[in-house]
Steps between C-alpha positions, in 0.01 A plus 500: 500500500630849413481792733567868423543738787537878474646738767609855530186707446407791722421869517746739339492877414495614150848504354611219742619152424398144586632158419274208452627151523354168388600146588388188315502165652406157356604270225550735215809591316477875535758582231245355237226748611441866448476685820273803514342772723143600448283754690133571552374833617151542656239491223750415229608186322821319591789623283841385435782714641818330408609162354830318516497236228681169541723605220629804699300789356317743713188684394321785672161671470535852366375645821795365707790514247795668648365477856453124563764216461429134504758248579517125561720235652430159360711310751315653790158491312437865569405821323503852619352826381687822600254790480635849501350842461162359615177681405154490656386322190729210573269421791375140455534148607808357341510132394795282415440256209695208372392372157590265216252402224181404677658489845438817701556529864404807710590637843237638738611860441656784696353837555699816391356824594654827383362793696609807700 
């Protein structure tokens, strides 16, 4: 059974930084999977924020380019999202996702609130 657990959310002022972490456990070979961060704000659909493909390429939503950085450690089965220059519109529940073909695994989410 695969488990995905996020950590690192919280309350931060506009312009501040947060680092989210995600740990994957279970019998999957993480290096064969894409690792991604999604978010869902109240009243909005879940949207992808950043993806780190198994081949090594990172992709970002236009709204976070230049501010967020995704990283991964296949040996430790972890991924992180460094978020800088946070804005109130970044407020959302952030979800870690690991996926390959039809296999998608989600964490429970961690709340990020950007407010003064």
